[in-house]
Residue frames as qw, qx, qy, qz and C-alpha x, y, z in Angstrom:
[[0.327, -0.764, -0.170, -0.529, -25.49, -5.05, -6.50],
 [0.335, 0.150, -0.663, 0.653, -24.40, -4.12, -2.98],
 [0.336, -0.636, -0.673, 0.172, -26.36, -3.88, 0.26],
 [0.036, -0.867, -0.108, -0.485, -27.45, -0.45, 1.50],
 [0.279, -0.826, 0.313, -0.376, -25.15, 1.27, 3.99],
 [0.907, -0.056, -0.348, 0.231, -22.62, -1.53, 4.62],
 [0.505, -0.842, 0.126, 0.142, -20.26, -0.93, 7.51],
 [0.513, -0.469, 0.560, 0.451, -17.26, -2.35, 5.65],
 [0.694, 0.680, -0.109, -0.208, -16.09, -2.09, 2.05],
 [0.707, -0.311, 0.514, 0.373, -13.46, -4.48, 0.75],
 [0.466, 0.805, -0.213, -0.298, -11.63, -3.10, -2.28],
 [0.822, -0.140, 0.508, 0.216, -9.95, -5.94, -4.11],
 [0.257, 0.767, -0.394, -0.436, -7.38, -5.00, -6.76],
 [0.821, 0.039, 0.559, 0.113, -6.82, -7.57, -9.50],
 [0.358, 0.729, -0.400, -0.425, -4.88, -7.93, -12.74],
 [0.673, 0.374, -0.604, -0.205, -4.81, -11.16, -14.78],
 [0.020, 0.236, -0.898, 0.371, -5.20, -13.38, -11.72],
 [0.674, -0.202, -0.351, -0.617, -8.46, -15.20, -12.20],
 [0.675, -0.100, -0.714, 0.153, -7.39, -18.15, -10.05],
 [0.260, -0.043, -0.570, 0.778, -6.76, -16.01, -6.98],
 [0.361, -0.094, 0.035, -0.927, -9.90, -13.95, -7.33],
 [0.714, -0.149, -0.541, -0.419, -11.97, -17.12, -7.72],
 [0.581, -0.143, -0.705, 0.381, -10.50, -18.38, -4.44],
 [0.087, 0.047, -0.364, 0.926, -11.04, -15.09, -2.63],
 [0.392, -0.229, -0.204, -0.867, -14.68, -14.29, -3.37],
 [0.673, -0.343, -0.620, -0.211, -16.39, -17.35, -1.79],
 [0.527, -0.272, -0.552, 0.586, -14.69, -16.47, 1.50],
 [0.076, 0.035, -0.107, 0.991, -15.28, -12.73, 1.35],
 [0.431, -0.344, -0.405, -0.730, -19.02, -13.02, 0.76],
 [0.602, -0.394, -0.680, 0.142, -19.31, -14.77, 4.13],
 [0.270, -0.039, -0.368, 0.889, -18.41, -11.54, 5.90],
 [0.049, -0.730, -0.649, 0.209, -21.18, -9.63, 7.66],
 [0.023, 0.935, 0.202, -0.290, -22.31, -6.14, 6.64],
 [0.384, -0.489, 0.478, 0.620, -19.69, -5.94, 3.90],
 [0.674, 0.706, 0.056, -0.209, -19.67, -4.86, 0.27],
 [0.696, -0.207, 0.476, 0.496, -17.01, -6.16, -2.11],
 [0.410, 0.867, -0.062, -0.278, -15.64, -3.92, -4.84],
 [0.802, -0.006, 0.388, 0.454, -13.36, -5.54, -7.40],
 [0.193, 0.880, -0.201, -0.384, -11.10, -3.12, -9.26],
 [0.864, 0.173, 0.375, 0.289, -9.75, -4.76, -12.41],
 [0.172, -0.719, 0.313, 0.596, -6.67, -3.09, -13.87],
 [0.577, 0.607, -0.298, -0.458, -7.67, -3.81, -17.48],
 [0.582, -0.221, 0.780, 0.070, -7.03, -7.56, -17.39],
 [0.111, 0.260, -0.724, -0.630, -6.84, -9.34, -20.74],
 [0.248, -0.325, -0.871, -0.274, -10.06, -11.29, -20.08],
 [0.400, -0.479, -0.089, -0.776, -13.41, -10.47, -18.48],
 [0.540, -0.160, -0.801, 0.202, -13.02, -12.87, -15.55],
 [0.081, -0.069, -0.522, 0.846, -13.57, -10.21, -12.87],
 [0.486, 0.000, -0.080, -0.870, -16.96, -9.18, -14.23],
 [0.684, -0.051, -0.657, -0.313, -17.99, -12.81, -14.69],
 [0.450, -0.109, -0.772, 0.436, -17.00, -13.75, -11.15],
 [0.085, 0.035, 0.382, -0.920, -18.55, -10.69, -9.49],
 [0.555, -0.081, -0.321, -0.763, -21.88, -11.45, -11.17],
 [0.625, -0.123, -0.769, -0.047, -22.02, -14.76, -9.28],
 [0.421, -0.269, -0.649, 0.574, -22.01, -13.22, -5.80],
 [0.187, -0.883, -0.407, -0.142, -24.26, -10.88, -3.86],
 [0.349, -0.912, 0.019, 0.215, -23.01, -7.55, -2.51],
 [0.614, -0.265, 0.437, 0.602, -20.25, -7.62, -5.11],
 [0.479, 0.857, 0.101, -0.161, -19.51, -5.21, -7.93],
 [0.741, -0.039, 0.303, 0.599, -16.71, -4.89, -10.45],
 [0.165, 0.917, -0.086, -0.352, -15.04, -1.78, -11.81],
 [0.815, 0.175, 0.337, 0.437, -13.22, -2.73, -15.01],
 [0.137, -0.784, 0.138, 0.590, -10.71, 0.00, -15.78],
 [0.676, 0.729, 0.016, -0.108, -9.85, 1.13, -19.30],
 [0.551, 0.609, -0.493, 0.288, -6.11, 0.77, -18.64],
 [0.776, -0.266, -0.441, 0.364, -3.73, -0.55, -16.01],
 [0.138, -0.895, 0.094, -0.415, -3.39, 2.10, -13.29],
 [0.447, 0.297, -0.694, 0.481, -1.15, -0.08, -11.14],
 [0.306, -0.271, -0.751, 0.519, -1.47, 0.11, -7.36],
 [0.117, 0.198, 0.219, -0.948, -3.24, 3.47, -7.50],
 [0.357, -0.227, -0.698, -0.578, -6.11, 1.77, -9.31],
 [0.267, -0.390, -0.789, 0.392, -7.41, 1.34, -5.76],
 [0.063, 0.162, 0.129, -0.976, -8.51, 4.96, -5.99],
 [0.425, -0.118, -0.519, -0.732, -11.47, 3.96, -8.15],
 [0.531, -0.343, -0.774, 0.027, -12.66, 1.47, -5.54],
 [0.248, -0.274, -0.484, 0.793, -12.17, 4.01, -2.76],
 [0.202, 0.050, -0.121, -0.971, -14.31, 6.52, -4.64],
 [0.545, -0.182, -0.606, -0.550, -17.07, 3.95, -5.20],
 [0.382, -0.161, -0.842, 0.346, -17.07, 2.56, -1.65],
 [0.405, -0.619, -0.211, -0.639, -19.97, 3.31, 0.71],
 [0.758, -0.381, -0.484, 0.215, -18.73, 1.57, 3.86],
 [0.366, -0.926, 0.075, -0.054, -17.56, 3.34, 6.98],
 [0.501, -0.605, 0.570, 0.242, -14.30, 1.37, 6.94],
 [0.723, 0.619, -0.234, -0.197, -12.44, 0.63, 3.70],
 [0.725, -0.376, 0.543, 0.194, -10.22, -2.47, 3.53],
 [0.555, 0.703, -0.355, -0.270, -7.89, -2.56, 0.54],
 [0.768, -0.251, 0.581, 0.097, -6.47, -5.95, -0.44],
 [0.220, 0.453, -0.713, -0.488, -4.51, -7.38, -3.33],
 [0.847, 0.070, -0.237, -0.471, -6.14, -10.34, -5.04],
 [0.750, 0.144, -0.621, 0.177, -3.48, -12.69, -3.60],
 [0.024, 0.238, -0.629, 0.740, -3.93, -11.50, 0.00],
 [0.621, -0.383, -0.524, -0.440, -6.53, -13.34, 2.06],
 [0.441, -0.102, -0.745, 0.489, -7.58, -14.04, 5.63],
 [0.252, -0.218, 0.178, -0.926, -10.11, -11.36, 6.62],
 [0.273, -0.335, -0.901, 0.050, -12.74, -12.83, 8.98],
 [0.342, -0.763, -0.371, -0.404, -15.79, -11.56, 10.85],
 [0.679, -0.592, -0.203, 0.385, -13.68, -11.61, 14.01],
 [0.506, -0.006, 0.131, 0.853, -11.17, -9.43, 12.22],
 [0.028, -0.610, -0.368, -0.701, -13.89, -6.99, 11.20],
 [0.543, -0.774, -0.323, -0.052, -14.99, -6.68, 14.82],
 [0.671, -0.379, -0.045, 0.636, -11.40, -6.00, 15.83],
 [0.313, 0.321, 0.269, 0.852, -11.10, -3.30, 13.17],
 [0.270, -0.752, -0.370, -0.473, -14.24, -1.62, 14.49],
 [0.668, -0.664, -0.229, 0.246, -12.90, -1.74, 18.05],
 [0.604, -0.086, 0.063, 0.790, -9.58, -0.17, 17.01],
 [0.120, 0.434, 0.283, 0.847, -11.24, 2.77, 15.30],
 [0.433, -0.744, -0.378, -0.342, -13.88, 3.30, 17.96],
 [0.706, -0.515, -0.242, 0.421, -11.28, 3.35, 20.73],
 [0.365, -0.484, 0.125, 0.786, -9.29, 6.20, 19.16],
 [0.456, 0.809, 0.327, -0.174, -10.81, 8.78, 16.81],
 [0.012, 0.829, -0.405, -0.385, -7.36, 9.93, 15.63],
 [0.452, -0.168, 0.821, 0.305, -6.53, 6.57, 14.03],
 [0.563, 0.552, -0.072, -0.610, -7.36, 6.84, 10.33],
 [0.755, 0.403, -0.488, -0.173, -5.55, 3.77, 8.99],
 [0.684, -0.466, 0.548, -0.123, -4.41, 0.43, 10.39],
 [0.477, 0.514, -0.680, -0.214, -1.86, -1.76, 8.60],
 [0.953, -0.184, 0.008, -0.239, -2.22, -5.53, 8.96],
 [0.459, -0.500, 0.725, 0.119, 0.26, -8.21, 9.91],
 [0.766, 0.485, -0.258, -0.334, 1.14, -10.03, 6.67],
 [0.640, -0.364, 0.674, 0.062, 2.45, -13.60, 6.60],
 [0.271, 0.421, -0.721, -0.479, 3.97, -15.46, 3.67],
 [0.874, 0.021, -0.082, -0.479, 1.70, -18.27, 2.47],
 [0.838, 0.237, -0.485, 0.080, 4.49, -20.84, 2.17],
 [0.456, 0.256, -0.615, 0.590, 6.82, -20.03, 5.06],
 [0.485, -0.712, -0.507, 0.021, 4.39, -18.46, 7.52],
 [0.506, -0.266, -0.173, 0.802, 6.97, -15.75, 8.20],
 [0.066, 0.815, 0.204, -0.539, 6.44, -11.99, 8.30],
 [0.497, 0.242, 0.501, 0.666, 6.49, -10.52, 4.81],
 [0.115, 0.734, 0.356, 0.567, 5.86, -7.17, 3.08],
 [0.488, -0.675, -0.306, 0.461, 7.32, -5.42, 6.12],
 [0.364, 0.686, 0.143, 0.613, 7.62, -1.74, 5.23],
 [0.414, -0.897, -0.101, -0.120, 7.86, -0.25, 8.72],
 [0.335, 0.726, -0.438, 0.410, 11.00, 1.32, 10.15],
 [0.518, -0.543, 0.573, -0.329, 11.78, -1.23, 12.82],
 [0.094, 0.283, -0.950, -0.087, 12.91, -4.84, 13.10],
 [0.718, -0.155, -0.348, -0.582, 9.96, -7.19, 12.41],
 [0.626, -0.038, -0.746, 0.225, 11.48, -9.87, 14.64],
 [0.210, -0.086, -0.574, 0.787, 11.26, -7.51, 17.60],
 [0.220, 0.190, 0.216, -0.932, 8.14, -5.49, 16.80],
 [0.321, -0.095, -0.708, -0.622, 5.74, -7.54, 14.63],
 [0.372, -0.448, -0.810, 0.068, 3.71, -8.58, 17.69],
 [0.173, -0.486, -0.386, 0.765, 3.33, -4.99, 18.94],
 [0.246, 0.854, 0.424, 0.176, 1.08, -2.16, 17.82],
 [0.405, -0.443, 0.035, 0.799, 2.87, 1.10, 16.94],
 [0.340, 0.850, 0.101, -0.388, 2.51, 4.29, 14.93],
 [0.628, -0.007, 0.536, 0.564, 4.00, 4.27, 11.44],
 [0.280, 0.685, -0.092, -0.667, 4.36, 6.53, 8.40],
 [0.077, 0.182, -0.857, -0.475, 4.15, 3.63, 5.97],
 [0.730, 0.168, 0.233, -0.620, 0.99, 2.05, 4.52],
 [0.288, -0.097, 0.927, 0.219, 0.82, -1.60, 3.45],
 [0.407, 0.205, -0.211, -0.865, -1.52, -0.77, 0.57],
 [0.582, 0.013, -0.709, -0.398, -2.60, -4.37, -0.17],
 [0.576, -0.335, -0.720, 0.192, -3.35, -5.10, 3.49],
 [0.121, -0.036, -0.341, 0.932, -4.74, -2.06, 5.29],
 [0.076, -0.713, -0.692, -0.082, -8.00, -0.50, 6.48],
 [0.138, 0.160, -0.036, 0.977, -8.98, 3.19, 6.42],
 [0.191, 0.604, 0.530, -0.563, -11.71, 5.40, 7.74],
 [0.469, 0.586, 0.541, 0.379, -13.52, 6.41, 4.58],
 [0.025, 0.980, 0.195, -0.038, -13.64, 10.13, 5.45],
 [0.523, -0.586, 0.275, 0.555, -9.85, 10.48, 5.55],
 [0.496, 0.213, 0.553, 0.635, -9.75, 10.50, 1.74],
 [0.081, 0.879, 0.394, 0.256, -12.12, 13.46, 1.65],
 [0.398, -0.885, 0.026, 0.241, -9.77, 15.27, 4.00],
 [0.397, -0.640, 0.483, 0.447, -6.37, 14.54, 2.42],
 [0.526, 0.583, -0.417, -0.457, -7.04, 13.14, -1.06],
 [0.988, 0.106, 0.054, -0.094, -6.34, 9.83, -2.78],
 [0.738, -0.239, 0.394, 0.493, -3.16, 8.02, -3.78],
 [0.122, 0.688, -0.299, -0.650, -1.27, 10.07, -6.43],
 [0.857, 0.438, 0.226, -0.153, -2.33, 8.74, -9.82],
 [0.405, 0.810, -0.422, -0.052, 1.03, 9.68, -11.36],
 [0.346, -0.587, 0.725, -0.097, 2.90, 7.15, -9.21],
 [0.726, 0.197, -0.576, -0.319, 1.37, 3.97, -10.73],
 [0.902, -0.348, -0.250, 0.053, 3.11, 1.78, -8.15],
 [0.698, -0.017, -0.303, 0.648, 5.73, 2.29, -5.41],
 [0.263, -0.075, -0.302, 0.913, 5.89, 4.95, -2.68],
 [0.304, -0.496, -0.386, -0.716, 2.25, 5.88, -3.07],
 [0.634, -0.521, -0.559, 0.117, 1.83, 4.60, 0.51],
 [0.462, -0.349, -0.271, 0.769, 4.20, 7.04, 2.27],
 [0.032, 0.242, 0.262, 0.934, 2.91, 9.86, 0.05],
 [0.491, -0.568, -0.468, -0.465, -0.59, 9.29, 1.41],
 [0.669, -0.439, -0.477, 0.363, 0.77, 8.63, 4.91],
 [0.336, -0.021, -0.141, 0.931, 2.52, 12.01, 5.08],
 [0.241, -0.371, -0.273, -0.854, -0.74, 13.78, 4.22],
 [0.648, -0.518, -0.535, -0.159, -2.65, 11.80, 6.82],
 [0.617, -0.361, -0.377, 0.589, -0.14, 12.62, 9.54],
 [0.165, 0.174, 0.052, 0.969, 0.03, 16.25, 8.41],
 [0.402, -0.502, -0.397, -0.654, -3.73, 16.40, 9.05],
 [0.344, -0.461, 0.511, -0.639, -3.18, 15.43, 12.69],
 [0.933, -0.080, -0.020, -0.351, -4.37, 11.84, 12.28],
 [0.421, -0.519, 0.744, 0.002, -2.57, 8.56, 13.05],
 [0.804, 0.290, -0.463, -0.237, -1.57, 5.46, 11.10],
 [0.559, -0.511, 0.619, -0.208, -0.84, 2.32, 13.08],
 [0.495, 0.223, -0.826, -0.150, 0.44, -1.19, 12.52],
 [0.681, -0.307, 0.405, -0.527, -1.55, -3.85, 14.36],
 [0.103, 0.236, -0.962, -0.094, -0.78, -7.56, 14.73],
 [0.475, 0.175, 0.667, -0.547, -4.42, -8.15, 15.70],
 [0.749, 0.545, 0.093, -0.364, -5.43, -8.37, 12.02],
 [0.411, -0.404, 0.749, 0.327, -3.48, -11.12, 10.28],
 [0.763, 0.547, 0.014, -0.345, -3.58, -11.89, 6.55],
 [0.747, -0.137, 0.554, 0.340, -1.74, -14.26, 4.21],
 [0.339, 0.759, -0.288, -0.475, 0.10, -13.20, 1.05],
 [0.918, 0.169, 0.353, 0.072, 0.47, -15.79, -1.72],
 [0.191, -0.642, 0.464, 0.580, 2.93, -13.64, -3.74],
 [0.751, 0.502, 0.428, 0.022, 1.36, -14.47, -7.10],
 [0.431, -0.308, 0.419, 0.737, 3.86, -13.93, -9.92],
 [0.331, 0.594, 0.619, 0.392, 1.24, -13.21, -12.58],
 [0.053, 0.944, 0.256, 0.201, 1.27, -9.58, -13.67],
 [0.473, -0.803, 0.175, 0.317, 4.68, -8.83, -12.14],
 [0.643, 0.711, -0.184, 0.217, 7.55, -7.50, -14.25],
 [0.831, -0.194, -0.206, 0.479, 11.08, -8.31, -13.11],
 [0.421, 0.270, -0.046, 0.865, 12.29, -4.75, -13.68],
 [0.184, -0.784, -0.401, -0.436, 9.42, -2.85, -12.14],
 [0.568, -0.761, -0.210, 0.234, 10.73, -2.20, -8.62],
 [0.589, -0.191, 0.138, 0.773, 14.04, -0.86, -9.93],
 [0.149, 0.421, 0.381, 0.810, 12.30, 1.60, -12.23],
 [0.337, -0.739, -0.392, -0.432, 9.28, 2.67, -10.18],
 [0.656, -0.603, -0.260, 0.372, 11.06, 2.66, -6.81],
 [0.495, -0.111, 0.096, 0.857, 13.70, 4.99, -8.24],
 [0.032, 0.472, 0.389, 0.791, 11.40, 7.31, -10.19],
 [0.442, -0.725, -0.421, -0.318, 8.90, 7.63, -7.38],
 [0.617, -0.415, -0.283, 0.605, 11.56, 8.30, -4.75],
 [0.247, 0.063, 0.127, 0.959, 12.21, 11.57, -6.57],
 [0.273, -0.503, -0.446, -0.688, 8.52, 12.36, -6.94],
 [0.605, -0.603, -0.505, 0.127, 7.85, 11.49, -3.29],
 [0.494, -0.296, -0.169, 0.800, 10.60, 13.88, -2.24],
 [0.068, 0.245, 0.285, 0.924, 9.35, 16.63, -4.54],
 [0.412, -0.566, -0.500, -0.510, 5.79, 16.38, -3.25],
 [0.701, -0.629, -0.329, -0.075, 6.52, 15.91, 0.45],
 [0.736, -0.202, -0.236, 0.601, 10.09, 16.51, 1.64],
 [0.156, -0.958, 0.034, 0.240, 11.44, 19.69, 3.15],
 [0.513, 0.791, -0.329, 0.056, 14.53, 20.99, 1.38],
 [0.211, -0.641, 0.719, -0.164, 16.94, 19.66, 4.00],
 [0.785, -0.002, 0.598, -0.159, 15.34, 16.21, 3.60],
 [0.762, 0.645, 0.014, -0.060, 15.72, 16.45, -0.18],
 [0.278, 0.806, -0.503, 0.139, 19.42, 17.21, 0.25],
 [0.249, -0.492, 0.789, -0.270, 20.11, 14.52, 2.87],
 [0.690, 0.042, 0.655, -0.305, 17.53, 11.73, 2.71],
 [0.770, 0.570, 0.044, -0.283, 16.95, 11.53, -1.06],
 [0.366, 0.686, -0.625, -0.065, 20.61, 11.01, -2.12],
 [0.308, -0.327, 0.865, -0.222, 20.98, 8.11, 0.32],
 [0.729, 0.273, 0.526, -0.342, 17.82, 6.43, -0.98],
 [0.672, 0.686, -0.164, -0.226, 18.86, 6.90, -4.61],
 [0.101, 0.632, -0.768, 0.027, 22.35, 5.54, -3.87],
 [0.530, -0.101, 0.801, -0.259, 20.79, 2.43, -2.34],
 [0.770, 0.490, 0.290, -0.288, 18.61, 1.90, -5.43],
 [0.431, 0.749, -0.479, -0.153, 21.68, 2.32, -7.64],
 [0.174, -0.437, 0.875, -0.112, 23.46, -0.46, -5.74],
 [0.666, 0.175, 0.662, -0.295, 20.43, -2.78, -6.01],
 [0.684, 0.666, 0.018, -0.297, 20.12, -2.06, -9.73],
 [0.255, 0.684, -0.680, -0.074, 23.81, -2.78, -10.38],
 [0.387, -0.268, 0.853, -0.227, 23.67, -5.92, -8.24],
 [0.625, 0.289, 0.684, -0.242, 20.62, -7.36, -10.03],
 [0.366, 0.062, 0.674, 0.639, 21.45, -6.24, -13.58],
 [0.161, 0.783, 0.591, 0.108, 18.78, -3.54, -14.01],
 [0.350, -0.407, -0.023, 0.843, 21.01, -0.50, -14.22],
 [0.076, 0.214, 0.489, 0.842, 19.40, 0.80, -17.44],
 [0.294, -0.686, -0.617, -0.249, 16.02, 0.95, -15.73],
 [0.451, -0.600, -0.300, 0.588, 17.58, 2.96, -12.91],
 [0.229, -0.238, 0.200, 0.923, 18.87, 5.64, -15.24],
 [0.104, -0.421, -0.644, -0.630, 15.65, 5.64, -17.27],
 [0.370, -0.707, -0.590, 0.124, 13.79, 6.22, -14.01],
 [0.352, -0.485, -0.100, 0.795, 16.01, 9.19, -13.14],
 [0.085, 0.044, 0.455, 0.885, 15.40, 10.70, -16.57],
 [0.241, -0.523, -0.693, -0.433, 11.65, 10.13, -16.50],
 [0.386, -0.647, -0.516, 0.407, 11.37, 11.48, -12.95],
 [0.237, -0.362, 0.042, 0.901, 13.04, 14.76, -13.90],
 [0.077, -0.159, -0.567, -0.804, 10.96, 15.14, -17.06],
 [0.338, -0.511, -0.752, -0.244, 7.76, 14.13, -15.29],
 [0.249, -0.351, -0.505, 0.749, 8.04, 16.60, -12.40],
 [0.133, -0.038, -0.208, -0.968, 6.22, 19.14, -14.55],
 [0.488, -0.360, -0.655, -0.451, 3.07, 17.04, -14.14],
 [0.534, -0.449, -0.627, 0.347, 3.34, 17.37, -10.34],
 [0.137, 0.209, -0.118, 0.961, 3.43, 21.16, -10.22],
 [0.458, -0.384, -0.057, -0.800, 0.99, 22.51, -7.70],
 [0.845, -0.294, -0.414, -0.170, 0.92, 19.26, -5.68],
 [0.481, 0.251, -0.591, 0.597, 3.78, 19.98, -3.30],
 [0.584, -0.711, -0.090, -0.381, 2.76, 19.80, 0.39],
 [0.361, 0.458, -0.685, 0.437, 5.92, 19.68, 2.52],
 [0.628, -0.367, -0.657, 0.199, 5.84, 17.70, 5.74],
 [0.282, -0.868, -0.021, -0.408, 4.94, 19.91, 8.69],
 [0.064, 0.568, -0.656, 0.493, 7.17, 20.46, 11.70],
 [0.695, -0.258, 0.438, -0.509, 4.72, 18.48, 13.84],
 [0.958, 0.232, -0.075, -0.149, 4.85, 15.56, 11.39],
 [0.536, 0.566, -0.548, 0.304, 8.65, 15.56, 11.43],
 [0.284, -0.484, 0.632, -0.534, 8.63, 15.35, 15.21],
 [0.877, -0.041, 0.284, -0.384, 6.27, 12.39, 15.05],
 [0.850, 0.443, -0.285, 0.022, 8.45, 10.71, 12.41],
 [0.183, 0.617, -0.652, 0.401, 11.49, 11.16, 14.63],
 [0.594, -0.300, 0.572, -0.480, 9.70, 9.31, 17.42],
 [0.939, 0.223, 0.088, -0.247, 8.64, 6.55, 15.00],
 [0.682, 0.582, -0.412, 0.165, 12.24, 6.21, 13.81],
 [0.383, -0.708, 0.517, -0.293, 13.55, 5.70, 17.34],
 [0.794, -0.185, 0.576, -0.064, 13.53, 1.93, 16.80],
 [0.695, 0.660, -0.236, -0.162, 14.97, 2.02, 13.29],
 [0.940, -0.159, 0.132, 0.271, 17.57, -0.76, 12.90],
 [0.354, -0.668, 0.373, 0.538, 21.22, -0.03, 12.27],
 [0.438, 0.666, -0.415, -0.439, 22.81, 0.40, 8.85],
 [0.050, -0.324, 0.942, 0.075, 24.33, -3.08, 9.20],
 [0.502, 0.283, 0.739, -0.349, 20.82, -4.54, 9.55],
 [0.586, 0.683, 0.100, -0.425, 19.73, -3.00, 6.23],
 [0.212, 0.626, -0.692, -0.290, 22.94, -4.02, 4.47],
 [0.226, -0.117, 0.965, -0.058, 22.41, -7.65, 5.50],
 [0.493, 0.435, 0.649, -0.383, 18.71, -7.60, 4.69],
 [0.531, 0.770, 0.158, -0.316, 18.75, -5.74, 1.38],
 [0.190, 0.772, -0.529, -0.297, 22.19, -5.46, -0.16],
 [0.019, -0.345, 0.933, 0.101, 22.95, -9.16, 0.09],
 [0.429, 0.287, 0.818, -0.252, 19.40, -10.43, -0.44],
 [0.153, 0.069, -0.574, -0.802, 17.99, -10.72, -3.94],
 [0.312, -0.327, -0.809, -0.375, 14.40, -11.27, -4.95],
 [0.104, 0.105, 0.540, -0.828, 12.74, -9.04, -2.38],
 [0.005, 0.496, 0.849, 0.179, 9.02, -9.84, -2.31],
 [0.107, 0.145, 0.126, -0.975, 6.68, -6.91, -2.92]]
């Protein structure tokens, strides 16, 4: 059971990681005015239900199949809080002080609809899961607008989902963040990164497939473009992104998943008919400003082309 009218909802996505969920819950229940919603992506055991039954203000939604990252949609739909915090089960560090900071951020600016957290690696203490288009060494201590969403470490105003919709269920995992971000910015709202909320990512290996980023990143690049890009972006931006994924796939020995992704993306576009909402002119102008601090091509070559085992 959950308390009536909580101010915060924490949506905790889990899949076959009982150890991490068991570590998370005793800390989360200490938070004030907060409900906890566990979304279990059809784990092989009933650990999530068993654990949630032990704690107040906690409920579990056990899904009938693995929906991947977009399984968060079910928690978002069930949440009653004013502010929705979505976390992975191996991301921890939310405190009452952090909740107060979140409230201050949203109350200071009504246009802010989402705030991405600063994420640190559990072992090294270094910045990790950096998806924003700037150098983390230079910008991780600054707040700025972004068109990326760190799905496992972010907070939303609940009403934004009524305005722009949920994560696209078809995506499963990968690029569902920018897809939602484009719709939020199209609506005239803002997404920010803030270093004021700091969380730790343990990078649990359970439930991760070695091939998944090569397949889903590639397939969903095409679907992201179809749903959101203007035609000139499709002709210029998409080929560059697909070429980069081809290089990564060749480098790491997952080339067959790359070509399977291309095939499945083309076949699967029929399921996305009627969902296309191209980025508005105003959104493109905002993106151009956000990209002003984008690192050089050499930066990305050093970071990605010659670095294996990117943590996601």
